[in-house]
N, C-alpha and C positions, 0 to 999 in steps of 0.2 A: 913817115913823120906827119903828125896831125898839126895843122895850124890852128892856133887859138886866138880869140879876140884880144885886142890890145886897146890901150888908152880908154879904159872904162871911165865914165864920168856921170855924175848925178847933177840934176838941175840945181842951180844956185837958189832956186825958189823952194826947194825941198826942205821940209822940217826934219831934223835928225831922228825924231821919234815916230814919224808917220811912215806908212807904207809907200815906198818909192821904187822906182826902177832905175837901172843904170844902162847907159848905151855905150857900146864899144864898137871898134872897127874890126871887120873881118874881110880883108881884101877890099872889094868895092861895095861890100854889103854892111848893113848895120846889125849888130847883135844886141839883144835886150835881155836883161836878167833882173830878178827880184833882189833888192838889197838885203832882205831878211833871209834869203836862202841862196847866197852866191854860189854855193857848191851844187845847187839843184839843177843846173843847166841853164840854157838860154835858147832863144829862138832867133832866127835871122830873117832879114827882109832885104831883098835886092833893091837897087836904087829906085826903080819904078814904084815898088810897093812902099818904100820908106817915104817917098815924095807924096804918095796918095794919103798915107797915114798923117803926115805933117799937115797937109791941106785940110784934112778932116778935123784935126785938133784946132787949127787956126779958125775954122768955120764953126767951132763950138758944137760939133755934131755928137759929142759924147756927154753923158750925164754922170753925176757922181751919186 
């Protein structure tokens, strides 16, 4: 039996018409998927990877 991510959520700052991602829980890991293609799969990040990603976002290391 395969375990699937649960509790998918989208940021409250997301615009319903923009490209957004959703984050779900998969055990102690985070699962991330595209809201425009929810059936297209997801990727996972373990707690260390997820913390590093959040730190990079907070440090504004990504550009649009």
